[in-house]
C-alpha positions, 0 to 999 in steps of 0.5 A: 363781539360774542367770540371775543367775549366767549374767548375772554370768558374761557380764559378767565375760567382757566384762572378761577380759584377752583382750578388752583389745585389743578395748576399747582399739581401741574406746576409741581409735576413739571418741576419734578420732571425737570429735577428728574431730567437734571439728575439723570443728565448728571448721572450720565455725565458721571458715568461717561467720566468714569468709563473715560478714566477706566479705559484711560487707566487701561491704556496707561497700564498697557503702555507701561507694560510694553516696555517691561515686556520688551526688557523681559524678552531681552534679559532672556536673550541674555540668559540664554547666551550666558547659559549657552556659552557659545551661540551659533547664529542660526540657534540664536535666531530661532531662539529669538524669533520665537521669543519676540514674535518676529517673522524670519527675514529672507536671506537676501535682506540680512545685514552682512 
């Protein structure tokens, strides 16, 4: 019986008016901690979105420049043909391979 009485007295001691300042500080501290957690979480989400947009922008830009670079190589080949007047197959192949970055095709694999 005395144990029940001691635990009920202990519980009553936690909620006495003298401890109200402690409870107020604890509640305010927990509230501020929770608010800081939410703020940091929102900042991390915003940072992730910005990183994703940056990477997506770079990839889209790279995809857009791919065709431009290919067209530039083709117009350079055309300019080579126009400037040279007449180009033999070997000269054209050397020029085109160096421009396009292709490796030489073995003689047995070339189309006739």
